C-alpha positions, -999 to +999 in steps of 0.1 A: +000+000+000+013+035-009+022+057+022-006+082+015-032+054+012-019+038+043-022+071+062-057+076+050-068+041+059-053+045+094-071+079+098-104+064+088-099+035+112-090+057+141-119+080+134-143+050+134-129+038+167-133+073+182-169+075+171-176+040+184-162+050+218-182+083+219-209+081+246-243+098+243-245+130+265-273+138+289-273+175+297-289+183+330-295+219+341-293+221+379-290+246+407-255+255+419-262+238+453-268+205+434-236+207+415-213+219+442-188+194+457-210+193+488-242+187+469-256+155+455-246+162+419-212+144+418-228+113+434-258+114+410-234+116+381-213+087+393-243+065+400-262+072+368-231+068+345-225+034+361-257+022+346-264+043+315-232+040+294-235+077+289-219+110+298-241+129+323-231+166+322-245+190+348-248+226+338-253+248+370-271+281+371-305+298+376-329+272+362-361+287+351-349+321+338-322+303+318-343+278+300-371+303+294-345+326+277-331+297+256-365+284+247-367+256+221-329+262+214-319+250+249-293+223+252-309+208+283-324+174+283-335+174+320-341+203+344-334+192+379-343+213+410-375+232+401-400+236+429-438+240+432-437+277+436-425+282+400-440+253+381-469+273+367-446+295+346-425+265+336-456+245+326-470+274+305-438+277+286-446+244+267-409+234+270-415+203+290-428+168+281-447+143+302-423+123+324-442+090+318-432+075+352-453+054+376-460+076+406-472+048+429-439+046+447-441+082+459-442+087+497-450+124+498-473+137+526-497+150+498-512+133+468-491+140+437-505+133+403-485+157+380-476+143+346-449+168+339-430+175+371-415+145+389-405+148+426-372+137+439-372+151+475-392+173+498-391+192+531-409+218+552-398+253+558-389+258+595-369+280+619-339+261+632-324+270+665-295+261+687-308+248+721-276+260+738-285+296+727-323+297+729-337+290+764-374+296+756-381+280+722-412+294+705-438+266+704-460+283+677-458+309+650-477+332+673-452+327+701-424+335+677-440+368+668-445+376+705-410+366+715-386+392+729-370+414+702-335+403+714-342+369+698-322+373+666-332+355+634-317+354+599-339+348+568-335+349+530-348+373+505-379+360+488-370+379+456-338+358+452-342+327+473-365+297+470-366+293+508-372+330+512-402+328+489-414+298+508-413+318+540-435+346+527-460+321+514-459+303+547-467+335+565-495+341+540-509+306+546-509+311+583-520+347+586-539+354+554-550+391+553-530+397+585-497+387+570-483+422+568-491+428+605-473+395+613-443+407+594-443+439+614-441+420+646-414+397+633-393+425+618-375+437+650-362+401+655-347+398+620-310+404+623-304+404+585-318+392+552-294+373+530-296+366+493-294+329+497-297+301+522-260+293+526-252+328+538-280+327+564-271+293+577-234+302+579-243+332+602-264+308+623-237+281+627-211+309+634-232+319+664-243+353+649-280+344+651-302+324+674-325+310+647-324+307+610-349+301+583-342+266+570-359+233+568-372+206+592-345+183+577-315+206+585-309+191+619-303+157+602-270+170+589-258+180+623-269+146+638-254+124+610-223+144+600-213+160+633-231+139+660-245+172+672-281+171+685-282+207+697-296+220+664-334+215+661-364+227+641-391+246+660-424+228+652-455+249+650-491+237+654-502+262+627-484+240+602-453+242+581-450+252+544-444+221+523-418+223+495-411+196+469-381+196+445-388+184+410-372+174+377-387+177+342-379+163+308-373+189+281-397+183+252-370+190+226-344+166+240-325+146+213-319+118+238-355+111+250-348+074+260-318+085+281-338+113+297-365+087+305-339+064+320-327+092+343-362+099+355-367+062+362-334+062+381-345+092+401-373+071+417-351+040+423-343+030+459-306+036+454-311+072+443-337+078+470-315+065+497-286+086+485-306+119+481-316+120+518-280+127+529-269+140+495-294+169+496-304+167+533-341+164+524-368+138+528-367+113+499-398+115+477-402+078+471-388+060+501-409+048+531-399+062+565-386+028+578-359+031+551-348+066+560-313+071+574-312+068+612-307+105+618-338+114+598-359+091+620-350+113+650-364+145+634-395+162+647-421+163+620-450+188+617-485+173+619-498+198+594-484+205+559-494+238+544-493+238+506-503+260+477-510+247+443-490+263+415-519+284+405-524+296+441-487+303+446-485+322+414-515+343+423-502+351+458-465+355+451-464+392+443-487+402+471-469+381+497-435+395+487-448+431+487-462+426+522-428+414+534-411+443+517-434+470+531-432+457+567-394+454+567-389+488+552-407+506+580 
């Protein structure tokens, strides 16, 4: 064979081998907290790639604004980390397809029948306190509002934070038309308002605040990772605002079977067992007897407060404005 022909034949052979070795890519848009080294993203990637013979690529960022901006040209196959307070806008975009999964395995405290958005974990908004700092723990939301003003709380901005938005909707669910008056009573106790949850929680763990807006599952981290049982969630009889985190399949995905495989994996026992301590939330499809031991110690609210996506969308602007007015006085 002539040298030029031999080179061409070798190039073709090498190209064919490279194409044969190329794995399909599943692009998953996810929040920064998912993809961080402390989040569940690295473990999800490892577990799914072990069974899919694919390359799972997380793309972190602000989920809904990003995909709405990209529209049908998005590169995403899955969006992972939406929540029920924004699903109305997501649904109305027409960018998502039915997930096609059997929901009978779900163990949520509410009935979930949505054909587009698939839960992977859930929690309840709560005020977490350090029992070494707070001698008289408020036993109700009313008691929190009536607590001395030297009780210092940190919360998150509802205009920038999922948990902050959940708080204003929680106050709205409990106090209705009196929500702004409730905020006026709570305002003197608010040490600061941070953009995100991590800044607030850092202030709390550094001892700068007595209580922090977080979740009923947050103490599980301290129990399991630190063997510290001094951090607890105050449980209120008025009820706690329920939040569920969701994934959705992008309608225009060019790897629909791989996307379906990921959604099925999301409901598997392996994934659900991992997500409890991977994201420090209650797994959406795992019975309580299979929860990690630290989760079984948690105090749970007897009443879950929940707005449908239509209700949340209708109340959002009003609830945020009530918060803003009360705290600006």
